[in-house]
C-alpha positions as CSV (number, residue, x, y, z in Angstrom):
1,X,168.3,64.2,18.5
2,X,168.7,61.6,21.2
3,X,168.9,62.8,24.9
4,X,171.1,60.9,27.2
5,X,169.8,61.7,30.7
6,X,172.7,60.2,32.5
7,X,175.0,62.8,31.0
8,X,173.0,65.7,32.2
9,X,173.3,67.6,35.6
10,X,170.7,66.3,38.1
11,X,168.7,69.6,38.1
12,X,168.7,69.7,34.4
13,X,167.6,66.1,34.1
14,X,164.6,66.8,36.4
15,X,163.7,69.7,34.3
16,X,163.9,67.6,31.1
17,X,162.0,64.7,32.4
18,X,159.2,67.1,33.6
19,X,158.9,68.3,30.0
20,X,159.1,65.0,28.5
21,X,157.0,62.9,30.8
22,X,153.8,63.0,28.8
23,X,156.0,61.9,25.8
24,X,157.3,59.0,28.0
25,X,153.9,57.8,29.0
26,X,152.6,58.2,25.4
27,X,155.6,56.2,24.1
28,X,154.9,53.3,26.5
29,X,151.3,53.3,25.5
30,X,152.0,53.2,21.8
31,X,154.7,50.6,22.3
32,X,152.0,48.4,23.9
33,X,149.7,49.1,20.9
34,X,152.1,48.9,18.0
35,X,151.5,46.1,15.5
36,X,153.9,43.2,15.0
37,X,157.1,44.7,13.6
38,X,158.9,41.5,13.0
39,X,156.3,39.7,10.9
40,X,158.5,39.8,7.7
41,X,161.4,38.1,9.6
42,X,161.3,34.5,8.5
43,X,164.9,33.5,9.6
44,X,167.6,34.5,12.1
45,X,169.6,37.7,11.1
46,X,172.8,39.0,12.3
47,X,172.7,42.6,13.4
48,X,175.2,45.3,14.2
49,X,175.2,46.8,17.6
50,X,177.5,49.6,19.0
51,X,178.3,49.4,22.6
52,X,179.1,52.6,24.5
53,X,180.7,52.2,28.0
54,X,178.7,53.6,30.8
55,X,179.2,53.9,34.6
56,X,176.6,53.5,37.2
57,X,177.6,56.5,39.3
58,X,177.1,59.9,37.5
59,X,179.5,61.6,39.9
60,X,182.3,59.3,40.4
61,X,183.5,57.0,37.8
62,X,185.8,55.1,40.2
63,X,183.0,54.3,42.6
64,X,182.3,50.4,42.6
65,X,180.1,49.8,45.7
66,X,176.4,50.5,45.6
67,X,174.3,49.2,48.3
68,X,174.8,45.4,48.7
69,X,176.4,45.3,45.2
70,X,179.5,45.9,43.3
71,X,179.7,47.5,39.8
72,X,181.1,45.2,37.3
73,X,180.7,47.2,34.1
74,X,178.0,48.3,31.6
75,X,177.2,49.4,28.1
76,X,174.4,51.3,26.2
77,X,173.7,49.3,23.2
78,X,172.8,51.1,19.8
79,X,171.5,49.6,16.6
80,X,170.2,51.0,13.3
81,X,167.9,47.8,13.1
82,X,164.3,49.0,13.8
83,X,163.5,45.7,15.5
84,X,166.3,46.2,18.0
85,X,164.8,47.2,21.4
86,X,161.9,46.9,23.9
87,X,164.0,44.2,25.7
88,X,161.9,43.2,28.8
89,X,163.8,39.8,29.8
90,X,167.3,38.3,29.8
91,X,168.9,35.1,30.6
92,X,172.8,34.5,30.5
93,X,174.9,31.4,30.0
94,X,176.1,29.7,33.1
95,X,179.5,31.4,32.9
96,X,178.3,34.8,31.7
97,X,179.8,34.3,28.2
98,X,176.4,34.8,26.3
99,X,173.0,36.1,26.8
100,X,169.5,35.9,25.2
101,X,167.0,38.6,25.6
102,X,163.2,38.8,24.7
103,X,161.3,41.8,23.2
104,X,157.7,42.7,23.8
105,X,157.8,43.5,20.1
106,X,157.9,39.7,19.5
107,X,161.6,39.1,18.8
108,X,164.4,37.7,20.7
109,X,168.2,38.2,20.4
110,X,171.2,36.2,21.4
111,X,174.9,37.4,21.6
112,X,178.3,37.2,23.2
113,X,179.1,39.3,26.3
114,X,182.6,40.8,26.1
115,X,184.7,41.6,29.2
116,X,187.7,43.9,29.8
117,X,189.2,41.9,32.8
118,X,186.3,41.2,35.0
119,X,184.3,44.0,33.8
120,X,181.5,43.9,31.0
121,X,182.5,46.2,28.2
122,X,180.4,45.2,25.2
123,X,178.6,42.6,23.1
124,X,179.5,40.8,19.9
125,X,177.9,38.3,17.3
126,X,174.4,39.5,17.9
127,X,171.5,37.6,16.1
128,X,167.9,38.4,15.9
129,X,164.8,36.5,15.1
130,X,161.1,36.2,15.8
131,X,159.4,34.2,18.6
132,X,157.5,31.3,17.0
133,X,154.5,29.4,17.9
134,X,154.2,25.5,18.3
135,X,154.2,25.2,14.5
136,X,157.2,27.4,14.0
137,X,155.3,30.4,12.7
138,X,155.7,34.0,13.8
139,X,152.9,35.1,16.0
140,X,150.6,37.6,14.2
141,X,149.0,39.4,17.2
142,X,150.3,41.6,19.8
143,X,148.3,39.6,22.3
144,X,150.2,36.5,21.5
145,X,153.8,37.8,21.2
146,X,154.2,40.2,24.3
147,X,157.1,38.5,25.9
148,X,158.2,39.7,29.4
149,X,160.7,37.5,30.7
150,X,163.1,34.4,29.8
151,X,164.8,32.2,32.1
152,X,166.9,28.8,31.9
153,X,164.6,25.7,32.3
154,X,167.4,23.6,33.7
155,X,171.0,23.6,34.9
156,X,172.4,23.6,31.1
157,X,171.7,27.4,30.7
158,X,171.5,28.5,27.2
159,X,172.6,25.1,26.0
160,X,169.4,23.7,27.2
161,X,165.6,24.8,27.3
162,X,164.4,28.3,28.0
163,X,161.2,29.5,29.5
164,X,159.5,32.6,28.2
165,X,156.7,34.4,30.0
166,X,154.0,36.3,28.1
167,X,151.4,39.0,29.1
168,X,148.1,39.5,27.4
169,X,147.5,36.0,26.2
170,X,149.1,34.8,29.5
171,X,151.1,31.6,29.4
172,X,154.6,30.4,29.9
173,X,156.3,28.8,26.7
174,X,159.3,26.4,26.8
175,X,161.7,26.7,23.9
176,X,164.5,24.1,23.1
177,X,167.0,26.8,22.5
178,X,170.0,24.6,22.9
179,X,168.8,22.6,20.0
180,X,167.2,25.0,17.7
181,X,168.4,28.4,19.0
182,X,166.2,31.4,17.7
183,X,164.1,29.2,15.5
184,X,163.0,27.1,18.6
185,X,159.2,26.5,18.8
186,X,156.9,27.0,21.8
187,X,155.5,24.3,23.9
188,X,153.0,25.8,26.3
189,X,153.1,25.3,30.1
190,X,149.8,25.7,31.7
191,X,149.1,28.5,34.3
192,X,147.0,28.4,37.3
193,X,143.5,29.7,36.6
194,X,143.9,32.8,38.8
195,X,146.6,34.2,36.7
196,X,144.2,34.8,33.8
197,X,142.1,37.1,36.1
198,X,145.0,39.7,36.3
199,X,144.1,42.9,34.3
200,X,146.0,44.3,31.4
201,X,149.6,45.6,32.3
202,X,149.3,44.0,35.7
203,X,149.8,40.3,34.2
204,X,152.5,37.8,34.3
205,X,156.0,39.5,34.2
206,X,158.7,37.2,35.4
207,X,159.5,33.6,35.5
208,X,162.3,31.2,36.6
209,X,162.7,27.6,37.6
210,X,164.6,26.0,40.6
211,X,167.3,23.6,39.5
212,X,167.8,20.0,40.4
213,X,169.1,19.3,44.0
214,X,167.4,22.5,45.4
215,X,164.4,22.4,47.9
216,X,162.1,23.6,45.3
217,X,163.5,21.3,42.5
218,X,161.5,21.3,39.3
219,X,159.4,24.2,40.5
220,X,158.5,27.1,38.2
221,X,158.0,30.4,39.9
222,X,156.1,33.1,38.2
223,X,155.2,36.5,39.5
224,X,152.9,39.1,38.1
225,X,153.7,42.8,37.6
226,X,151.0,44.3,39.6
227,X,148.2,41.7,40.3
228,X,147.4,42.6,44.0
229,X,145.6,40.7,46.6
230,X,143.3,42.3,49.1
231,X,146.1,43.4,51.3
232,X,148.0,45.1,48.3
233,X,150.6,42.6,47.8
234,X,151.8,41.2,44.5
235,X,150.5,37.7,43.5
236,X,152.7,34.9,42.2
237,X,152.6,31.2,41.8
238,X,154.6,28.0,42.4
239,X,153.9,25.7,39.4
240,X,154.7,22.0,39.5
241,X,157.4,20.7,41.9
242,X,156.8,19.4,45.5
243,X,154.7,22.2,46.7
244,X,152.6,24.1,44.0
245,X,150.5,27.0,45.0
246,X,149.9,30.7,45.3
247,X,152.0,33.2,47.3
248,X,152.3,36.9,47.4
249,X,155.3,39.3,47.6
250,X,155.0,42.2,49.9
251,X,154.7,45.6,47.8
252,X,156.8,48.4,49.1
253,X,155.7,51.7,47.9
254,X,154.3,51.8,44.3
255,X,157.0,49.6,42.8
256,X,156.0,46.8,40.4
257,X,157.8,43.7,39.7
258,X,159.7,43.5,36.3
259,X,161.6,40.4,36.5
260,X,163.3,37.7,38.7
261,X,166.3,35.5,38.7
262,X,167.2,32.3,40.6
263,X,171.0,32.7,41.5
264,X,173.4,29.8,41.4
265,X,173.0,29.3,45.1
266,X,169.4,29.1,44.7
267,X,168.2,32.5,46.2
268,X,165.6,34.5,44.6
269,X,166.2,38.0,43.5
270,X,163.5,40.3,42.2
271,X,163.8,43.4,40.0
272,X,161.4,46.2,40.7
273,X,160.6,49.6,39.0
274,X,158.7,52.7,39.7
275,X,158.0,55.7,37.4
276,X,156.6,59.0,38.2
277,X,156.5,62.4,36.1
278,X,158.3,64.1,38.8
279,X,161.5,61.9,39.5
280,X,161.4,59.6,36.4
281,X,162.4,56.0,36.7
282,X,163.5,54.3,39.8
283,X,164.9,50.7,40.3
284,X,165.1,48.2,43.3
285,X,166.7,44.9,43.7
286,X,165.5,42.6,46.6
287,X,166.9,39.4,47.6
288,X,164.5,36.7,49.1
289,X,165.7,33.7,51.0
290,X,164.4,30.6,49.0
291,X,163.8,28.7,52.4
292,X,160.9,31.0,52.9
293,X,159.3,30.4,49.6
294,X,156.1,28.2,49.9
295,X,152.3,28.6,49.2
296,X,150.4,30.9,51.2
297,X,153.4,33.1,52.5
298,X,153.9,36.8,52.0
299,X,157.5,37.0,50.8
300,X,159.9,39.9,51.6
301,X,163.6,40.2,51.8
302,X,166.8,42.3,51.9
303,X,167.0,45.3,49.6
304,X,170.2,45.2,47.8
305,X,170.0,48.3,45.8
306,X,167.4,51.0,45.4
307,X,168.2,54.1,43.2
308,X,166.8,56.8,40.9
309,X,168.0,59.1,38.2
310,X,171.2,59.9,40.5
311,X,172.6,56.8,38.9
312,X,172.7,55.4,35.4
313,X,169.4,53.6,34.8
314,X,166.5,53.5,32.5
315,X,163.3,51.3,32.3
316,X,165.1,48.4,33.8
317,X,163.1,45.2,33.0
318,X,165.3,42.2,32.6
319,X,167.4,40.3,35.1
320,X,169.6,37.3,35.1
321,X,172.5,35.8,37.1
322,X,175.5,33.5,36.7
323,X,178.6,32.6,38.7
324,X,181.8,34.2,37.3
325,X,185.1,32.6,36.9
326,X,186.3,34.1,40.1
327,X,183.4,32.8,41.9
328,X,181.4,35.9,42.2
329,X,177.6,35.8,41.7
330,X,176.9,38.3,39.0
331,X,173.5,40.1,38.3
332,X,172.9,41.2,34.6
333,X,170.3,43.7,33.7
334,X,168.8,45.0,30.6
335,X,166.6,48.0,30.0
336,X,163.4,48.3,27.9
337,X,163.7,51.6,25.7
338,X,160.1,51.1,24.6
339,X,161.2,52.0,20.9
340,X,161.5,55.8,22.2
341,X,164.4,57.9,21.1
342,X,164.4,59.5,24.6
343,X,165.3,56.2,26.4
344,X,168.1,53.8,26.1
345,X,169.0,50.1,25.8
346,X,171.4,49.5,28.8
347,X,173.2,46.3,29.7
348,X,174.9,46.3,32.9
349,X,176.5,43.8,35.5
350,X,176.8,43.9,39.4
351,X,178.4,41.4,41.7
352,X,176.8,40.4,45.1
353,X,179.0,41.3,48.1
354,X,180.1,38.4,50.0
């Protein structure tokens, strides 16, 4: 039976987490070790997904203000398809009408985002396929298909090319999604040599590319999950563009970086996660002024939101941004359920306060 932690009273949730913590850790481990589940997929498949509305507050469903953000709706996504889940990265269309998500299980999905007024309330027309190598073949080894982040390559959003960051066999792949959709082939972008020194589960976790007209035009930014320098800060790289080089992000507490997005106004927002057997999963969003981004610096920024199981979260791993029709900058987040029945695939949106 599936346990939905967000529907429990806080004290019961803590007790349940304590009892299930070993199962959670084991599930994460086996998710990392599982064989390629999608090897039999040769084409793109339509899948049925049920959307169950959620609210971020567990106490007051009318609450909209959370830190520096405003709630703009969310759903839990459920599918009987055994390849649905494990989503560790997300990208949205420039107007927020569609999304693409990548899985560490070697698949990616695309679909429409439905709205009720200005609030996200579901998904539709979902399609799923395997990630493919440069010859158009499914990857055969976990070390090759462990996708962790996806982001637009240019200003065309999902109508153009997409970047996908991979762990283990670390690399950034470029896919012509606008032309070939989920059957697009990978073209590899070379990483700095230092990136390959990161140990397992501390490797490349997030990627983005600054758009034309920005100070860092054509620069790819990539940040590791937990590859630390001697001062304990998280290492990242600027690849290509006018000022390539290495930088770090100040690590606050024991949070790791799980994704990033470059907003329509060219600011950097990072998604961070922490897990303990006592409190469960925690989440943080931090905004970094793009004017401060350059080689050699230690980046830091304003905390937009930090929360734990007092609000509706899970293993939040994917982050994207777009500008809504009303001018709001929206952040879209997705969770990685680790193919674990005790976790959920959540899709949610917030608006940045002006």
